[in-house]
N, C-alpha and C positions, 0 to 999 in steps of 0.2 A: 354681623355686628354693626350697630349704628356708628360706633367710633370710627370704623374704617371708611365710612361714607363721606368724611370730611378730610380736607387737606391737613388740618391741624391734627386730627386723630391719626391719620396715616403716618405723618412725620413723628408723632409721639411714639406710636407703636414701634416703628423702625428704630428710632433712637433708643427707646427703652430696651428693645431686644439686643441692640448692639452694646448698650451699657451693661446689661445683665451678663452677656457672654464675656465681655471684658472683665467685669468684676469677678466672675467665676474663674477665669483664667488667672487673673492676678491673685485672687484668694487662694486658689489651688497651689500656685507657685510659691506664694508666701508660706502657706501651711507646710509644704514639703521642706522648704528652706529652713523654717524655724525649728521643725522637728529634727532636721539634721544637725543644726547648730546646738540644740539642747542635748542631743546624744553626744556630740563632741564635748560639750561642757561637762556632762556626767562622767565621761571617760577621763577627762582631765582631773576631776575631783578624785576618782578612784586612784589614778596614778599618783597624784600628789600625796594622798593619804598613805598609800603603800610605801612610797619613798621616804616620807617623814618617819614612819615607824621602822623602816629598815635601818635608818641612820642613827636611831636612838639606841643607847646601850640598854635601856630598860624602859618599861612603860610606867609612867607616874601613876600614883593612886587616883588622882582626879581624872586622868585620861582613861584609866581602866574603868572607873565608875561611869564615865560618859559613854564609853563603848559598850558597857554592859546594859545600857538602857534598853528595855525590851521593845520600846516604840521606834528605836532606830532602825532604818532600813538597811544599814550596812552590816555585813558579816566580816569580822576580822579574825584571822587565825595566823599564829606565828609558830613555825616548826624549827626544830634544830636540824642541822645537817644530817643527823643520824635518824631523823624521822620522828623524834619525840615532840609532842605538842607542848609548846611553852605557854601559849595564851590562846584563848578562843572566846569570842563573844557570840551570843545567841540572840538573834532577832526574835520577835514575838512569833510563836508558832514554829520555830526552827529547831529541830531535834537532831538532825544528821549533820556531822561536820563536813568541811571541805576535804577532798582527798589529799593524802599526804604528798603524793607526787604532783608537782605543780608545773604548768607550762608557763615559762617566763613570758612576761608581756600580757597582752589581752587575749582572752579566750571566752568561749561560751560553754556552759555545761548545764545539765539538768540535775537538780538536786532537790529532794524533799517535795517532789511533785510539781516543781515550777522551774522555769529557765532563769539562769543567773548570768550576769556579766562579771567576769573575774579579771583582776590584774595581779600578777605575781612579780615580786622582786626578790633577789637573793643577795646575800653577803657570804663570806666564808664561814660564818657561824650560824646563820639563820635564813629561813625563807619566810617572807611575809606575803599573805594573800588577803586581798580585800575584794569583796563581792557585793553585788547589788541585784535585786530581782529585776528582770527585764520588764515585767508587768508594771512595776512602779515607775521605772524610767519612761516607759511608753505613755503611761497616764500623765505624768508630769509634763512630758514633751508635748502631748496633745493639748493639754490645758494651756501651755505657753503659746502654742501655735494658734489656738482658737482666740485667745486674748489679743493676739496680734492682728487677726483679720476681723475682729468684732467691729472696729470703727468703719470698715468698708460696708458691712451689712447695715449698720446704723445710718450711714450716709446715703445709701441707695434711695430711700423714700424722699429725702430732702433734695437729692439731685433730680429725681423724677419730677417733683413739684416745680423745681426751678426750670427744667426743660419745658414743661407744659406752659409755664408763664412766659418764657422767652419766645416760644413758638407763637403763642397768641400775640405777643408784642410785635413780633416780626410781621405778622399778617394783618396788623391794624391798617396799613395803607390800602391793602386789597379790600378789606371790609369797608373802608371808607369809599372806595370807588364803586363797590357793589351797592352800597346804600345810596350813593349819588345817582346811580342808574335807576334804582328802584323808586326813588322819590320824584322822578321826572314825569311830566305829563306826556300824553300821546304825541304832542307836536313839538316837544323839546328835543332838538337835534344838535345842540351845542356839545362840544367835546367834554369828555370826562376828565377830572383832574388826574394829573400824572405825577404830582409832586410826592417825593418820598417812596415811590414804588420800587420794589426790588428789580434788579436787572433781568430776572427770569420772567417777571410779570409785566414789566413795562412794554415789551413788544406786543403782548396780547391786547393791552389797553390801547396802544397806538393803532393797532390794526382795527380795533373796534371804533376808535375815533375816526379813522379813515373811512370805515363803512358809514358812519353817521354823516360825514361830510359828503360822501357820494349820494346818500339818500336825500340830504338837504338840497343838493344840486338837482337831483331828479325831481323832487317835489316842487322846487321852484320852477323848473322847466314845465312840469305838468300844469302848474297854476297859470303860468303865462300862456301855455297852449290852450287851456280851457277858456281863459279870458279872450284871447285872440279869436278862437273858434266861435265863441258866442257873439263877438263883434261882427265877424264875417258872415255868420248865418243870419244875423238880424236883417241885413240888407236884402238878400234874396227872399226871405220869408215875408218881409214888408212888401216887396214887389209883387209876390204871389197874391198877397191879400188885395193889393190895389187892382191887379189884373183880374182877380175873381170878381171884384166889384164892377169893373168895366164890362166883364162878360155878362154879368147879371143885368146891367143897364143898357146893353147894346141891343139894337134892333136885329131881328132875324135877317139873315142874308150875308152880304159881304162883310159888313161891320162885325157881325157876330163871329164869322169865320176867322177874321183877322185877330179878334180878341182871344179866340181859342188857340190860335197858333202862338200868340205871345205867351199865353198861360202855359202851353206845352213847353215852349222854350225855357221859360222860367223854372218849370219843374225839372227839366233836364239839367239846367245849371245847378239847381239845389242838390239834385241827386249826385251829380258829378262832384260837387264840393264835399258832400258827406262821404262819398267813396274815397276821396283823397284824404280826408281827415282820418278815416279808418285805416287807410294804407299807411299814413304817417304814424299812427299809433302802433300799428303792428311792427313798424321798423324802428321804433324807439329802443334804446339800450335797455336790456333786461326783459324785453318781451320774449315770449316763447317762440322758438323757431325750429324748423325741421331741416336737417341737412341730409340730403340724399345725393346719390350719384346722378349727374345730369350732363347734358350737352349744351354748351353755350350757344352753339349755332341753332339748335332747335328752340331755345328760349328766345333768341332774336327773331326767328321766323314766326313764332306765335305772337310776339309783341307787334310785329309789322302787320300781321293779320288783324289784330285788334284795332290798329289805327287806319287800316286801309279804307274803310268807309269814309272817314273824315278827310283823308287825303284825296280820294276820288271826288268828293264834293268840292274841295278847294282847288282841284286841278294840280295836285302835287304828285310827282313821281317818286316812288319808293323803290330802292334797290338794296339787295343783300349780297355781300361778297364773303364767301367762306371757303378757303382753299381745302380745308379738312376739318373733321370734327374736333371740337375743343372740349374734352371732358373735364369736369371739376365737381367738387362737392359743395352744395349750397341749398338754399331754400328756393325752389322754382318759382313760387308765387311772388316772393320779394324781388327776385331778379327780373322776372317778367314785368312787374310793375315799374321797376327802375328803367328798363329799356323802353317800355311803352311811354313813359313820361318824357324821356329824352326826345323820342321821335315826335310825340304829340306837341311838345314845345316848338320844335322846328317847323311843323306844319302850321301851327297857330300864328307864329310870328313871321309869316311872309315868305318862307322858303318855297321855291318852285321845284327843287329836287333835293332828295335826302338819300344819302348813301350810308349804309350800315356795314361794318366789317367785323367779323368774329375771327380772331387769329391768335397767334402766340407772339410775344415780344422776343427780343434778342436773347433773353435769358430763359425762354420756354414757359413763361407765366402767361395765363389767359389775359386777353385784352379785347375789349369791345369798343369800337370807335364809331361815332355818329357824326357825319359831315353834312353841312347844308350850305346853300347859297343865299341864305336870308341876310337880314341886316346885321346879324351878330350882336355881340355885347362888348362895349368898350372895356379895355383891360382894367380900368379903374373901378368898374362896377362888377367884375366877375366874382369877387369874393362876397359882395353884398347880396347877390341874387340867390345865394344858398340859404338865406334866412327865410323864416316862415312868413308867408303873406307878402313877399317881396316880388313885385312884377317888373319885368324888363320895360325899358322905355321905348323900344322900337316896335313898329308894326301896329300899335294901337289895338292889339288883340285883347279880348276879354279873357279873364282867368282868375283863379283864386290865389295865385302866387305860392302854391304849395308844391308844384312839380319838381323843381330842383331840390327843395328841402327833402322830399320823399326819396329822390335819387340818392342824395348824400347819406341819409339815414339808413337806407337799405344797403348801400355799398359798405358802410362801416360795419353793419351787422353781418355781412358776408365776408368780411376780411379784405375788402377792396377799397380803393380810393377813387375820387372823381377829379378830373382835370378839365379845365376849359382853356381853349386856345383858338387862334385863328385857323380857319379851314382853307385848304387849297382851292375849294370851290368859291371862296370869297366871303363866306359867312362864318359860322361858328363850328368849332370841333369840340365835341364832348367825349371823354374817354372814361370807361370803367377799367381800372388797371389793378391787377392783383400783384402783391409784392413778391410772390415766389410761385414756382410751379405747383399745381394742385396735386394732392396726394392721390387723386383718382386718375391722374394722367397716365 
């Protein structure tokens, strides 16, 4: 049913079912109660009629004429104590008299092919019997009961219409919020209105508004990232264009060889910048990631192997200290990129030795530490260098300023944090620290 596919329809069906069950229960109880009261009233009339005739010395002519009316439902008979019939009325269709022997009080008997309700009263001189057909009593009682519950049946459609209208009125704020979301453009990420929302719906809209706020923040970050990346790529691409022109105009020999080397170096820098941009994009919040069981020591060993050619060229010694394997769950590519960038920064910014440690902290959580003896970073600048395209001031090294931004993004994606401090070697200490022991430990 299409009605059940909407919240308004479901609420209406449930409330209508509840109302119908309640109306049936109330109507049934009322019907039974009214029938019982009608029976009690008819019994009272029988008793009063019999007692009034018992106390009379004789039956007046007008009373006799009234009791002799064939349309009257009552049967009245008066007997002497010797069993002689003194008076008898005959309802329409009644030919057989009541029995001479009477049971004082109320009794039921079958007479003339139908059931009767009888009340008998006695005096020393006479016995009075008043009877009424049970079918008549039951019909009258049923009619009285039906009249009492008829208003309930008539009110049901009106109540159903009122419930349908009230449910629709209650859902107006929700419909208004839905319409506001539907009317927005693709770039509209401001919050939906929450005024007048029911308490059960407000958390849903608040959660949706929170999602819109996070999307707006992510989109702003992406726009800034694209703008910064375009600005950073413009310089190496312009340099490549100039170097290509110099290569074209250079004479064969040493001059041309030098131009080729400059062009190759420029291409290497551009490729490195693009690789770092891709690495940063992969480490952004919301990017897809793979979490597998891995060893932090092996990740550090692979990262050192990646940087080893650059370290050999710069005359920098690399060392890895790992007392034991450090298992954890994470993305091996992201972690390898983070460790590689930490070591690569140390090599580029003037360190002569770099020591890497993969171990567990005092609480058993994984910890990776990179120490160098380079110029380090002043404490006042350590927070700033995590920004995109921010370069350190020491060493005069060339770079894109993305290394530590990649490290921080990758660490957050893997549930770790990055800390910078002074190193016992005299330079900078960088740590990748997890907040708790890994589930793979």
